[in-house]
Backbone as CSV, one residue per row, in Angstrom:
resi,resn,N_x,N_y,N_z,CA_x,CA_y,CA_z,C_x,C_y,C_z
1,UNK,109.055,84.428,18.462,107.714,84.029,18.934,106.795,85.230,18.818
2,UNK,105.623,85.059,18.165,104.702,86.189,18.010,103.915,86.415,19.296
3,UNK,103.179,87.515,19.319,102.437,87.927,20.511,101.389,86.890,20.896
4,UNK,100.707,86.304,19.899,99.664,85.325,20.168,100.231,84.101,20.888
5,UNK,101.381,83.626,20.406,102.001,82.459,21.034,102.449,82.768,22.448
6,UNK,102.992,83.990,22.628,103.447,84.400,23.961,102.296,84.413,24.950
7,UNK,101.154,84.988,24.522,99.984,85.056,25.401,99.469,83.662,25.750
8,UNK,99.489,82.750,24.731,99.036,81.378,25.006,99.931,80.701,26.038
9,UNK,101.235,80.916,25.900,102.174,80.311,26.847,101.993,80.862,28.248
10,UNK,101.764,82.184,28.328,101.526,82.810,29.637,100.256,82.239,30.267
11,UNK,99.190,82.082,29.430,97.928,81.533,29.926,98.090,80.110,30.428
12,UNK,98.839,79.309,29.664,99.057,77.922,30.061,99.822,77.858,31.381
13,UNK,100.834,78.730,31.522,101.641,78.750,32.748,100.794,79.145,33.945
14,UNK,99.949,80.157,33.767,99.073,80.606,34.861,98.085,79.519,35.264
15,UNK,97.491,78.865,34.258,96.512,77.808,34.552,97.170,76.664,35.312
16,UNK,98.376,76.293,34.870,99.091,75.212,35.535,99.421,75.577,36.969
17,UNK,99.804,76.832,37.191,100.141,77.291,38.539,98.919,77.273,39.442
18,UNK,97.774,77.715,38.866,96.541,77.732,39.665,96.105,76.325,40.052
19,UNK,96.205,75.384,39.107,95.841,74.001,39.403,96.753,73.410,40.460
20,UNK,98.023,73.732,40.362,98.986,73.192,41.314,98.751,73.727,42.718
21,UNK,98.257,74.995,42.791,98.065,75.609,44.098,96.673,75.383,44.667
22,UNK,95.756,74.779,43.842,94.387,74.565,44.316,94.382,73.527,45.434
23,UNK,93.558,73.748,46.454,93.507,72.789,47.559,92.942,71.450,47.108
24,UNK,93.539,70.366,47.591,93.078,69.014,47.276,92.164,68.542,48.399
25,UNK,90.961,68.094,48.052,90.021,67.624,49.053,90.423,66.219,49.479
26,UNK,90.794,66.082,50.738,91.165,64.769,51.252,89.908,63.924,51.401
27,UNK,89.953,62.703,50.907,88.781,61.837,50.956,89.008,60.701,51.937
28,UNK,87.998,60.490,52.786,88.001,59.377,53.716,87.029,58.327,53.199
29,UNK,87.416,57.073,53.242,86.559,55.989,52.761,86.181,55.072,53.916
30,UNK,84.894,54.777,54.002,84.381,53.833,54.994,83.766,52.640,54.291
31,UNK,84.062,51.450,54.781,83.392,50.247,54.311,82.217,49.947,55.238
32,UNK,81.063,49.602,54.636,79.856,49.343,55.413,79.265,47.984,55.051
33,UNK,79.536,46.957,55.840,78.889,45.664,55.606,77.436,45.691,56.078
34,UNK,76.550,45.068,55.314,75.154,44.911,55.698,74.741,43.460,55.425
35,UNK,73.769,42.925,56.168,73.439,41.503,56.022,72.443,41.169,54.913
36,UNK,71.816,42.170,54.308,70.640,41.913,53.476,70.900,42.235,52.000
37,UNK,70.086,41.658,51.092,70.315,41.850,49.656,70.269,43.328,49.247
38,UNK,70.879,43.613,48.120,70.910,44.990,47.620,69.512,45.517,47.334
39,UNK,68.572,44.629,47.032,67.211,45.040,46.704,66.310,45.148,47.926
40,UNK,66.801,44.768,49.104,65.997,44.894,50.312,65.830,46.369,50.668
41,UNK,64.691,46.713,51.249,64.412,48.126,51.510,65.400,48.732,52.513
42,UNK,65.908,47.936,53.460,66.919,48.440,54.396,68.175,48.859,53.629
43,UNK,68.612,47.991,52.722,69.827,48.268,51.962,69.638,49.451,51.029
44,UNK,68.477,49.548,50.412,68.196,50.691,49.543,68.234,51.992,50.338
45,UNK,67.699,51.958,51.538,67.727,53.149,52.388,69.152,53.521,52.775
46,UNK,69.970,52.503,53.043,71.366,52.751,53.404,72.161,53.269,52.212
47,UNK,71.868,52.771,51.024,72.534,53.310,49.829,72.226,54.793,49.660
48,UNK,70.976,55.178,49.947,70.617,56.590,49.864,71.354,57.386,50.936
49,UNK,71.472,56.805,52.131,72.249,57.432,53.202,73.685,57.681,52.751
50,UNK,74.304,56.688,52.122,75.682,56.824,51.655,75.804,57.937,50.615
51,UNK,74.822,58.003,49.718,74.828,59.062,48.702,74.675,60.435,49.339
52,UNK,73.800,60.513,50.336,73.577,61.788,51.023,74.838,62.250,51.756
53,UNK,75.552,61.304,52.366,76.789,61.637,53.076,77.827,62.187,52.100
54,UNK,77.981,61.523,50.957,78.954,61.982,49.964,78.631,63.385,49.478
55,UNK,77.338,63.634,49.209,76.932,64.949,48.714,77.096,66.026,49.780
56,UNK,76.637,65.739,50.992,76.665,66.747,52.057,78.079,67.052,52.538
57,UNK,78.975,66.080,52.404,80.356,66.296,52.838,81.226,66.867,51.731
58,UNK,80.629,67.123,50.572,81.404,67.641,49.456,82.453,66.656,48.968
59,UNK,82.145,65.362,49.103,83.077,64.332,48.646,84.160,63.973,49.636
60,UNK,84.140,64.570,50.831,85.173,64.266,51.822,85.040,62.856,52.398
61,UNK,83.811,62.362,52.435,83.580,61.037,53.004,82.800,60.183,52.026
62,UNK,83.337,59.002,51.757,82.682,58.060,50.870,82.390,56.783,51.650
63,UNK,81.122,56.361,51.644,80.709,55.131,52.306,80.410,54.089,51.232
64,UNK,81.150,52.990,51.240,80.931,51.904,50.288,80.129,50.807,50.971
65,UNK,78.929,50.552,50.458,78.028,49.574,51.049,78.319,48.194,50.453
66,UNK,78.453,47.191,51.341,78.688,45.801,50.929,77.480,44.974,51.383
67,UNK,76.468,44.774,50.529,75.231,44.105,50.949,75.338,42.590,50.975
68,UNK,74.285,41.957,51.495,74.143,40.514,51.414,75.172,39.709,52.171
69,UNK,75.787,40.284,53.212,76.802,39.548,53.951,78.047,39.275,53.146
70,UNK,78.289,40.062,52.100,79.421,39.799,51.203,80.769,40.135,51.815
71,UNK,80.801,41.078,52.747,82.066,41.446,53.396,82.193,40.749,54.740
72,UNK,81.139,40.815,55.548,81.066,40.095,56.820,79.643,39.578,56.989
73,UNK,79.516,38.398,57.592,78.202,37.841,57.882,77.533,38.664,58.984
74,UNK,76.207,38.500,59.094,75.440,39.301,60.045,76.016,39.236,61.455
75,UNK,76.367,38.041,61.909,76.855,37.901,63.279,78.313,38.317,63.450
76,UNK,78.958,38.758,62.371,80.356,39.204,62.433,80.487,40.720,62.342
77,UNK,79.413,41.396,61.971,79.511,42.814,61.617,79.870,43.697,62.810
78,UNK,79.190,43.489,63.938,79.484,44.353,65.081,80.953,44.259,65.474
79,UNK,81.456,43.047,65.569,82.858,42.864,65.952,83.795,43.472,64.920
80,UNK,83.444,43.354,63.651,84.293,43.913,62.587,84.410,45.422,62.716
81,UNK,83.315,46.074,63.069,83.352,47.533,63.232,84.116,47.906,64.502
82,UNK,83.893,47.187,65.572,84.595,47.468,66.821,86.111,47.378,66.655
83,UNK,86.565,46.421,65.854,88.006,46.197,65.695,88.607,46.970,64.529
84,UNK,87.787,47.755,63.819,88.302,48.577,62.739,88.474,47.862,61.420
85,UNK,87.972,46.625,61.301,88.021,45.935,60.013,87.040,46.572,59.026
86,UNK,86.005,47.195,59.577,85.077,48.039,58.819,84.812,49.252,59.705
87,UNK,84.357,50.328,59.108,84.171,51.543,59.895,82.725,51.753,60.339
88,UNK,81.791,51.193,59.604,80.376,51.429,59.857,79.615,50.156,59.483
89,UNK,78.520,49.874,60.176,77.798,48.647,59.886,76.354,48.697,60.337
90,UNK,75.613,47.660,59.958,74.193,47.528,60.289,73.961,46.145,60.883
91,UNK,73.273,46.080,62.026,72.922,44.795,62.623,71.508,44.865,63.186
92,UNK,70.960,43.712,63.493,69.676,43.612,64.168,69.901,43.840,65.663
93,UNK,69.110,44.706,66.273,69.331,45.038,67.684,69.251,43.796,68.565
94,UNK,68.196,42.991,68.396,68.029,41.827,69.268,69.088,40.761,69.024
95,UNK,69.804,40.860,67.913,70.890,39.930,67.645,72.066,40.112,68.589
96,UNK,72.080,41.219,69.337,73.161,41.497,70.284,72.773,41.120,71.710
97,UNK,71.644,40.433,71.891,71.128,40.148,73.234,72.036,39.256,74.055
98,UNK,72.830,38.410,73.426,73.746,37.561,74.194,74.842,38.371,74.868
99,UNK,75.133,39.554,74.321,76.169,40.399,74.895,75.621,41.328,75.962
100,UNK,74.349,41.690,75.839,73.690,42.533,76.842,72.195,42.264,76.749
101,UNK,71.558,41.800,77.838,70.141,41.449,77.776,69.227,42.620,77.453
102,UNK,69.710,43.846,77.604,68.884,45.004,77.277,68.419,44.950,75.826
103,UNK,69.290,44.476,74.935,68.975,44.445,73.511,67.838,43.478,73.180
104,UNK,67.533,42.546,74.083,66.478,41.569,73.830,65.097,42.213,73.817
105,UNK,64.954,43.400,74.369,63.659,44.079,74.364,63.106,44.192,72.954
106,UNK,63.983,44.361,71.996,63.555,44.557,70.613,62.938,43.304,70.011
107,UNK,63.055,42.168,70.727,62.489,40.935,70.214,61.400,40.346,71.094
108,UNK,60.865,41.141,72.017,59.789,40.640,72.879,58.476,40.709,72.100
109,UNK,57.844,39.554,71.840,56.619,39.565,71.028,55.419,40.151,71.765
110,UNK,54.565,40.809,70.995,53.287,41.358,71.445,53.423,42.480,72.482
111,UNK,54.608,43.065,72.586,54.771,44.255,73.418,54.416,45.498,72.604
112,UNK,54.920,45.557,71.384,54.598,46.651,70.464,54.345,46.026,69.097
113,UNK,53.105,46.033,68.650,52.736,45.291,67.442,52.343,46.182,66.272
114,UNK,52.376,47.492,66.452,52.052,48.423,65.373,53.226,49.382,65.183
115,UNK,53.242,50.060,64.045,54.317,51.030,63.814,54.268,52.155,64.839
116,UNK,53.085,52.567,65.210,52.959,53.636,66.201,53.554,53.208,67.539
117,UNK,53.181,52.015,68.004,53.703,51.540,69.285,55.196,51.238,69.204
118,UNK,55.640,50.716,68.072,57.070,50.437,67.905,57.882,51.727,67.980
119,UNK,57.330,52.809,67.466,58.002,54.103,67.537,58.094,54.603,68.974
120,UNK,56.997,54.431,69.732,57.006,54.842,71.139,58.015,54.016,71.929
121,UNK,58.057,52.707,71.657,59.010,51.845,72.346,60.442,52.225,72.002
122,UNK,60.684,52.569,70.745,62.031,52.984,70.342,62.415,54.292,71.019
123,UNK,61.500,55.230,71.109,61.792,56.490,71.799,62.152,56.240,73.262
124,UNK,61.474,55.250,73.870,61.723,54.950,75.283,63.043,54.205,75.496
125,UNK,63.463,53.419,74.520,64.651,52.567,74.686,65.885,53.084,73.955
126,UNK,65.730,54.094,73.136,66.823,54.581,72.281,68.076,54.928,73.081
127,UNK,67.924,55.692,74.162,69.103,56.117,74.923,69.817,54.917,75.537
128,UNK,69.045,53.889,75.935,69.663,52.695,76.489,70.514,51.967,75.466
129,UNK,70.023,51.864,74.241,70.795,51.245,73.164,72.039,52.080,72.863
130,UNK,71.840,53.384,72.777,72.933,54.310,72.461,74.055,54.218,73.503
131,UNK,73.682,54.202,74.779,74.671,54.157,75.857,75.456,52.851,75.844
132,UNK,74.778,51.755,75.569,75.454,50.453,75.577,76.397,50.300,74.392
133,UNK,76.030,50.850,73.262,76.948,50.834,72.121,78.154,51.728,72.382
134,UNK,77.914,52.870,73.022,79.010,53.798,73.316,80.061,53.152,74.222
135,UNK,79.613,52.290,75.129,80.540,51.647,76.064,81.530,50.729,75.353
136,UNK,81.163,50.252,74.166,82.072,49.371,73.426,82.670,50.083,72.210
137,UNK,82.651,51.420,72.244,83.342,52.190,71.217,82.578,52.412,69.938
138,UNK,81.230,52.359,70.003,80.409,52.544,68.809,79.467,53.738,68.987
139,UNK,79.311,54.511,67.940,78.386,55.645,67.938,77.166,55.281,67.117
140,UNK,76.009,55.285,67.751,74.777,54.938,67.048,74.359,56.080,66.125
141,UNK,73.931,55.716,64.918,73.500,56.723,63.952,71.992,56.711,63.739
142,UNK,71.414,55.555,63.414,69.965,55.509,63.223,69.454,54.086,63.291
143,UNK,68.137,53.968,63.388,67.494,52.657,63.471,66.236,52.655,62.619
144,UNK,65.968,51.522,61.970,64.804,51.376,61.091,64.153,50.019,61.366
145,UNK,62.810,49.953,61.481,62.149,48.693,61.788,61.892,47.828,60.562
146,UNK,61.803,46.532,60.838,61.277,45.589,59.864,59.755,45.625,59.904
147,UNK,59.150,45.001,58.931,57.711,44.834,58.944,57.337,43.860,60.076
148,UNK,56.069,43.852,60.510,55.645,42.954,61.588,55.980,41.497,61.289
149,UNK,56.362,40.772,62.342,56.801,39.386,62.197,55.625,38.406,62.160
150,UNK,55.726,37.433,61.267,54.729,36.385,61.151,55.407,35.027,61.078
151,UNK,54.607,33.985,60.891,55.141,32.622,60.895,54.837,31.946,59.556
152,UNK,55.875,31.514,58.858,55.758,30.780,57.600,55.765,29.285,57.900
153,UNK,54.926,28.532,57.211,54.851,27.097,57.460,54.350,26.367,56.214
154,UNK,54.446,25.039,56.255,53.992,24.229,55.120,52.490,23.982,55.172
155,UNK,51.924,24.020,56.370,50.484,23.811,56.548,49.907,24.932,57.398
156,UNK,48.604,25.083,57.392,47.969,26.133,58.183,48.165,25.857,59.674
157,UNK,48.476,26.907,60.409,48.691,26.789,61.844,47.404,27.138,62.585
158,UNK,46.907,26.185,63.343,45.688,26.408,64.121,45.995,26.853,65.545
159,UNK,47.202,26.514,66.003,47.592,26.851,67.363,49.059,26.532,67.590
160,UNK,49.546,26.866,68.785,50.951,26.636,69.120,51.305,25.157,69.009
161,UNK,50.351,24.283,69.297,50.613,22.845,69.228,51.093,22.378,67.870
162,UNK,50.698,23.089,66.810,51.121,22.709,65.459,52.606,22.955,65.216
163,UNK,53.250,23.701,66.118,54.661,24.034,65.944,55.585,23.146,66.769
164,UNK,55.005,22.305,67.604,55.822,21.481,68.491,56.666,20.497,67.686
165,UNK,57.962,20.486,68.003,58.886,19.559,67.365,59.446,20.027,66.039
166,UNK,58.901,21.117,65.464,59.380,21.587,64.160,60.726,22.302,64.289
167,UNK,61.571,22.147,63.271,62.806,22.928,63.180,62.444,24.283,62.582
168,UNK,62.570,25.320,63.393,62.110,26.653,62.999,63.290,27.603,62.955
169,UNK,63.386,28.357,61.899,64.493,29.286,61.729,64.474,30.387,62.791
170,UNK,65.629,30.590,63.423,65.813,31.670,64.392,66.901,32.604,63.888
171,UNK,66.771,33.890,64.188,67.803,34.844,63.769,68.332,35.676,64.932
172,UNK,67.867,35.413,66.158,68.353,36.140,67.325,68.039,35.319,68.569
173,UNK,68.702,35.607,69.691,68.392,34.899,70.936,66.930,35.032,71.339
174,UNK,66.318,36.177,71.083,64.917,36.395,71.443,63.997,35.469,70.643
175,UNK,64.260,35.359,69.347,63.444,34.484,68.512,63.647,33.031,68.934
176,UNK,64.877,32.664,69.260,65.145,31.299,69.713,64.349,30.987,70.973
177,UNK,64.273,31.937,71.887,63.516,31.721,73.120,62.027,31.568,72.819
178,UNK,61.508,32.359,71.915,60.099,32.249,71.539,59.805,30.867,70.956
179,UNK,60.698,30.379,70.115,60.511,29.057,69.501,60.524,27.967,70.568
180,UNK,61.426,28.095,71.522,61.477,27.119,72.620,60.162,27.104,73.391
181,UNK,59.621,28.281,73.677,58.368,28.370,74.426,57.184,27.838,73.619
182,UNK,57.311,27.817,72.302,56.268,27.246,71.456,56.427,25.734,71.300
183,UNK,57.530,25.195,71.812,57.776,23.762,71.699,58.526,23.360,70.453
184,UNK,59.014,24.338,69.711,59.775,24.054,68.501,61.259,23.934,68.777
185,UNK,62.012,23.642,67.729,63.465,23.517,67.821,64.104,24.665,67.046
186,UNK,64.708,25.639,67.743,65.302,26.770,67.027,66.581,26.390,66.290
187,UNK,66.694,26.864,65.052,67.897,26.647,64.251,68.327,28.014,63.725
188,UNK,69.521,28.453,64.113,69.982,29.785,63.710,70.350,29.797,62.233
189,UNK,69.678,30.658,61.490,69.941,30.824,60.059,69.871,32.314,59.751
190,UNK,70.953,32.868,59.218,70.950,34.282,58.863,70.191,34.488,57.553
191,UNK,69.748,35.726,57.331,68.904,36.035,56.173,69.562,35.618,54.858
192,UNK,70.873,35.812,54.749,71.571,35.501,53.505,71.566,34.002,53.193
193,UNK,71.353,33.169,54.224,71.393,31.714,54.036,70.011,31.076,54.094
194,UNK,68.956,31.880,54.204,67.627,31.334,54.448,67.105,30.508,53.274
195,UNK,67.281,30.989,52.066,66.778,30.259,50.907,67.342,28.850,50.861
196,UNK,68.656,28.711,51.068,69.285,27.388,51.047,68.788,26.533,52.203
197,UNK,68.619,27.144,53.381,68.159,26.396,54.552,66.765,25.824,54.333
198,UNK,65.910,26.591,53.673,64.561,26.113,53.380,64.582,25.008,52.325
199,UNK,65.380,25.194,51.282,65.390,24.231,50.178,66.016,22.902,50.563
200,UNK,66.919,22.912,51.558,67.591,21.685,51.976,66.959,21.046,53.204
201,UNK,65.899,21.674,53.720,65.207,21.095,54.865,65.877,21.329,56.205
202,UNK,66.850,22.245,56.245,67.481,22.579,57.526,66.440,23.130,58.491
203,UNK,65.482,23.896,57.950,64.335,24.367,58.723,63.066,24.083,57.926
204,UNK,61.966,23.897,58.628,60.689,23.638,57.953,59.644,24.693,58.283
205,UNK,60.024,25.688,59.061,59.158,26.833,59.353,60.054,28.024,59.630
206,UNK,59.471,29.208,59.637,60.279,30.417,59.653,59.491,31.549,60.297
207,UNK,60.087,32.213,61.267,59.479,33.403,61.865,60.238,34.610,61.357
208,UNK,59.566,35.447,60.573,60.243,36.617,60.019,59.208,37.564,59.423
209,UNK,59.685,38.557,58.719,58.819,39.588,58.153,58.341,39.232,56.754
210,UNK,57.389,40.005,56.259,56.951,39.852,54.870,58.101,40.145,53.910
211,UNK,58.979,41.075,54.297,60.105,41.443,53.436,61.087,40.294,53.270
212,UNK,61.475,39.656,54.377,62.424,38.550,54.294,61.794,37.347,53.607
213,UNK,60.488,37.142,53.821,59.797,36.079,53.103,59.845,36.297,51.607
214,UNK,59.709,37.557,51.205,59.789,37.895,49.780,61.224,37.728,49.258
215,UNK,62.197,38.269,50.003,63.592,38.189,49.567,64.051,36.746,49.391
216,UNK,63.598,35.851,50.265,64.047,34.455,50.236,63.145,33.549,49.402
217,UNK,62.123,34.134,48.772,61.185,33.365,47.952,60.618,32.175,48.734
218,UNK,60.122,32.497,49.917,59.650,31.428,50.811,58.540,30.591,50.197
219,UNK,57.819,31.131,49.236,56.719,30.389,48.608,57.207,29.157,47.841
220,UNK,58.509,29.084,47.566,59.026,27.919,46.840,59.051,26.668,47.725
221,UNK,59.075,26.857,49.061,59.076,25.707,49.968,57.913,25.720,50.967
222,UNK,57.363,26.895,51.244,56.325,27.030,52.256,55.050,27.602,51.637
223,UNK,53.906,27.227,52.188,52.636,27.609,51.574,51.808,28.587,52.390
224,UNK,52.123,28.744,53.680,51.279,29.540,54.569,52.090,30.607,55.287
225,UNK,51.462,31.761,55.464,52.047,32.825,56.274,50.991,33.292,57.260
226,UNK,51.218,32.981,58.549,50.322,33.448,59.607,50.743,34.863,59.981
227,UNK,49.940,35.821,59.596,50.272,37.237,59.793,49.917,37.645,61.225
228,UNK,50.700,37.128,62.181,50.390,37.345,63.599,50.824,38.723,64.088
229,UNK,51.673,39.406,63.308,52.139,40.769,63.660,52.646,40.807,65.098
230,UNK,53.562,39.903,65.388,54.023,39.712,66.766,54.857,40.879,67.297
231,UNK,55.743,41.413,66.487,56.550,42.569,66.885,57.260,43.100,65.655
232,UNK,57.872,44.275,65.787,58.591,44.911,64.681,60.050,45.093,65.089
233,UNK,60.895,44.102,64.811,62.308,44.231,65.175,62.973,45.345,64.382
234,UNK,64.043,45.866,64.948,64.717,46.994,64.300,66.183,46.683,64.031
235,UNK,66.680,47.240,62.955,68.110,47.259,62.683,68.678,48.560,63.220
236,UNK,69.945,48.534,63.593,70.620,49.752,64.031,71.901,49.914,63.214
237,UNK,72.180,51.146,62.844,73.407,51.483,62.104,74.324,52.246,63.049
238,UNK,75.568,51.809,63.137,76.535,52.470,64.020,77.882,52.582,63.323
239,UNK,78.707,53.487,63.845,80.048,53.711,63.314,81.037,53.583,64.466
240,UNK,82.239,53.148,64.166,83.257,53.096,65.224,83.543,54.528,65.667
241,UNK,83.423,54.771,66.949,83.549,56.128,67.480,84.875,56.761,67.103
242,UNK,85.947,55.980,67.109,87.270,56.516,66.760,87.280,57.066,65.338
243,UNK,86.620,56.378,64.425,86.580,56.846,63.032,85.658,58.050,62.882
244,UNK,84.562,58.052,63.623,83.637,59.183,63.556,84.299,60.449,64.084
245,UNK,84.996,60.337,65.200,85.624,61.511,65.802,86.837,61.994,65.020
246,UNK,87.361,61.171,64.130,88.492,61.578,63.296,88.063,62.509,62.167
247,UNK,86.760,62.574,61.897,86.248,63.471,60.864,86.262,64.911,61.352
248,UNK,86.323,65.859,60.415,86.193,67.259,60.830,84.743,67.535,61.211
249,UNK,84.518,68.625,61.908,83.199,68.931,62.474,82.118,68.989,61.403
250,UNK,82.433,69.597,60.266,81.433,69.732,59.202,81.029,68.370,58.648
251,UNK,81.992,67.481,58.508,81.681,66.148,57.977,80.892,65.338,58.999
252,UNK,81.233,65.470,60.279,80.440,64.787,61.310,78.987,65.256,61.266
253,UNK,78.813,66.564,61.111,77.450,67.109,61.022,76.718,66.552,59.803
254,UNK,77.445,66.388,58.702,76.839,65.843,57.481,76.374,64.413,57.701
255,UNK,77.168,63.628,58.416,76.808,62.238,58.710,75.559,62.188,59.590
256,UNK,75.531,63.020,60.626,74.389,63.010,61.546,73.112,63.486,60.862
257,UNK,73.242,64.468,59.995,72.070,64.953,59.263,71.532,63.871,58.333
258,UNK,72.432,63.216,57.604,72.015,62.131,56.706,71.413,60.973,57.485
259,UNK,71.944,60.707,58.687,71.421,59.630,59.523,69.993,59.933,59.974
260,UNK,69.747,61.194,60.384,68.400,61.579,60.787,67.402,61.420,59.656
261,UNK,67.823,61.779,58.462,66.952,61.640,57.291,66.721,60.176,56.955
262,UNK,67.747,59.344,57.125,67.626,57.917,56.826,66.660,57.241,57.788
263,UNK,66.700,57.625,59.055,65.777,57.028,60.021,64.331,57.403,59.689
264,UNK,64.097,58.669,59.429,62.744,59.117,59.084,62.250,58.435,57.811
265,UNK,63.093,58.407,56.794,62.727,57.797,55.513,62.521,56.288,55.671
266,UNK,63.382,55.642,56.449,63.316,54.199,56.621,62.045,53.745,57.323
267,UNK,61.619,54.468,58.345,60.381,54.109,59.037,59.189,54.213,58.083
268,UNK,59.153,55.288,57.319,58.049,55.463,56.369,58.083,54.386,55.291
269,UNK,59.269,54.055,54.813,59.414,53.053,53.757,59.013,51.670,54.254
270,UNK,59.392,51.344,55.479,59.035,50.038,56.046,57.517,49.864,56.087
271,UNK,56.823,50.861,56.582,55.367,50.761,56.688,54.714,50.743,55.308
272,UNK,55.220,51.575,54.418,54.657,51.664,53.073,54.796,50.342,52.316
273,UNK,55.931,49.659,52.493,56.198,48.458,51.707,55.567,47.195,52.292
274,UNK,55.080,47.244,53.532,54.521,46.032,54.123,53.357,45.497,53.295
275,UNK,52.437,46.361,52.909,51.295,45.914,52.097,51.768,45.354,50.759
276,UNK,52.804,45.966,50.194,53.329,45.496,48.907,53.929,44.101,49.052
277,UNK,54.719,43.884,50.111,55.319,42.569,50.328,54.240,41.510,50.535
278,UNK,53.221,41.829,51.323,52.137,40.868,51.551,51.423,40.545,50.236
279,UNK,51.243,41.560,49.416,50.607,41.332,48.113,51.463,40.421,47.238
280,UNK,52.765,40.581,47.323,53.669,39.721,46.553,53.595,38.267,47.021
281,UNK,53.473,38.062,48.327,53.332,36.700,48.837,52.053,36.065,48.282
282,UNK,50.958,36.827,48.293,49.688,36.307,47.763,49.791,36.033,46.267
283,UNK,50.471,36.931,45.562,50.613,36.780,44.118,51.356,35.490,43.775
284,UNK,52.240,35.066,44.671,52.982,33.820,44.454,52.286,32.630,45.126
285,UNK,50.971,32.775,45.284,50.101,31.694,45.752,50.377,31.245,47.192
286,UNK,50.889,32.169,47.992,51.045,31.858,49.408,49.770,32.274,50.133
287,UNK,49.302,31.443,51.048,48.119,31.748,51.842,48.503,32.679,52.992
288,UNK,48.046,33.904,52.943,48.330,34.887,53.993,47.075,35.014,54.854
289,UNK,47.172,34.578,56.111,45.989,34.527,56.966,46.283,35.150,58.331
290,UNK,45.246,35.712,58.928,45.338,36.210,60.299,45.148,35.038,61.257
291,UNK,45.766,35.090,62.439,45.611,33.979,63.379,44.220,33.980,64.007
292,UNK,43.787,32.832,64.444,42.529,32.765,65.187,42.717,33.443,66.543
293,UNK,41.622,33.782,67.191,41.704,34.413,68.508,42.405,33.499,69.504
294,UNK,42.141,32.194,69.401,42.747,31.238,70.323,44.262,31.156,70.102
295,UNK,44.669,31.102,68.834,46.100,31.040,68.517,46.807,32.307,68.997
296,UNK,46.205,33.454,68.755,46.811,34.712,69.187,46.923,34.768,70.699
297,UNK,45.919,34.283,71.409,45.959,34.278,72.876,47.120,33.425,73.384
298,UNK,47.356,32.287,72.732,48.478,31.433,73.119,49.812,32.149,72.907
299,UNK,49.909,32.838,71.783,51.148,33.564,71.476,51.360,34.724,72.441
300,UNK,50.285,35.390,72.819,50.406,36.512,73.753,50.883,36.056,75.130
301,UNK,50.496,34.873,75.539,50.988,34.329,76.810,52.500,34.134,76.751
302,UNK,52.978,33.680,75.597,54.422,33.544,75.415,55.095,34.910,75.482
303,UNK,54.461,35.913,74.880,54.996,37.273,74.944,55.062,37.780,76.376
304,UNK,54.048,37.510,77.172,54.043,37.935,78.575,55.195,37.272,79.339
305,UNK,55.416,35.994,79.063,56.516,35.276,79.708,57.856,35.903,79.354
306,UNK,58.043,36.218,78.070,59.316,36.790,77.632,59.521,38.197,78.174
307,UNK,58.450,38.983,78.278,58.556,40.329,78.844,58.979,40.258,80.306
308,UNK,58.405,39.305,81.039,58.758,39.139,82.450,60.215,38.691,82.590
309,UNK,60.651,37.796,81.718,62.040,37.337,81.756,62.992,38.479,81.447
310,UNK,62.628,39.298,80.471,63.483,40.440,80.109,63.617,41.396,81.279
311,UNK,62.507,41.707,81.923,62.529,42.640,83.041,63.373,42.098,84.197
312,UNK,63.274,40.806,84.436,64.066,40.191,85.496,65.555,40.282,85.179
313,UNK,65.921,40.091,83.924,67.333,40.126,83.523,67.914,41.534,83.522
314,UNK,67.092,42.523,83.201,67.588,43.894,83.037,67.427,44.723,84.306
315,UNK,66.349,44.497,85.036,66.165,45.195,86.305,65.640,46.610,86.168
316,UNK,66.172,47.520,86.986,65.639,48.887,87.096,65.672,49.631,85.769
317,UNK,66.736,49.452,84.986,66.814,50.124,83.682,65.660,49.688,82.785
318,UNK,65.316,48.402,82.860,64.214,47.898,82.055,62.876,48.451,82.510
319,UNK,62.701,48.560,83.811,61.435,49.090,84.330,61.231,50.534,83.890
320,UNK,62.299,51.322,83.871,62.198,52.716,83.423,61.732,52.783,81.967
321,UNK,62.264,51.894,81.138,61.880,51.879,79.727,60.412,51.505,79.579
322,UNK,59.987,50.463,80.270,58.595,50.030,80.169,57.637,51.079,80.723
323,UNK,58.037,51.738,81.802,57.180,52.811,82.364,57.034,53.951,81.371
324,UNK,58.134,54.335,80.723,58.085,55.412,79.728,57.234,55.008,78.534
325,UNK,57.360,53.750,78.131,56.585,53.242,77.000,55.087,53.278,77.312
326,UNK,54.713,52.768,78.473,53.301,52.730,78.845,52.717,54.137,79.019
327,UNK,53.545,55.072,79.520,53.068,56.435,79.753,52.802,57.183,78.447
328,UNK,53.556,56.847,77.401,53.439,57.579,76.135,52.654,56.836,75.067
329,UNK,52.328,55.597,75.347,51.555,54.814,74.380,50.097,55.258,74.427
330,UNK,49.494,55.421,73.273,48.100,55.866,73.215,47.247,54.765,72.599
């Protein structure tokens, strides 16, 4: 064997030894079910969160997002994460109101109707949401609001009386209560099933955001959108505490940092896209109108009733939140 061959063999042996002795990065994988389409702004924000986690953790943690209710339906996600069938998930806060009335605050209409007020309300209620999730083994990561809620219908709405007797889509206990107070019939339909529910006549009106109206192509069955801007419901992202605490400290920090960025980015994206979604509704020949003063006054009375009911159900904890909200609202 000549010198050149000997050196090549020595080099190959050294390289093989170095590769064999190099540390292997252990990878943890989390499944993340979400209720909304891949093109929805919430899901896009979460995909960016997942990418940020992978990058910041140096590949130690991979979050696989399952959009559109493909892994678990919206009303199954919280339980799936609690039981370890998934490690991380996204749900609507007010959708958990049947388990704890505190969560219904997020669906009280006309309490916070602008992004600024919704932010103040979230700051006042955040610790309450966090504590209640912690009690059932979940660690809250971040929350992002939907666009202001309006009412989709086949004809122009002049007042609450126009909604009496209608089958109206509900997506949370709070929305169902609002529909009852309007004299309508609430029918629970999750976002992933809304298009079919509208096309088959399961519901004939819909209370939701400009984003969900766009995602479900509501203009194919409905002609009017009353832009009442009743409230801005929020989604919350949480992880099973056992899985979060199993991560090393650096990876936990990476998750929390990415979560903080996702919340900031998500709030800005929600507000930025509202005008775009409304423009899309108009472009598809949907009539987007503001409510009359009389109609809004009727709706605000319903909001006052629901706020009083919430406070009665929650008690002192609720009063503290409302006091903090009123003190910081400008």
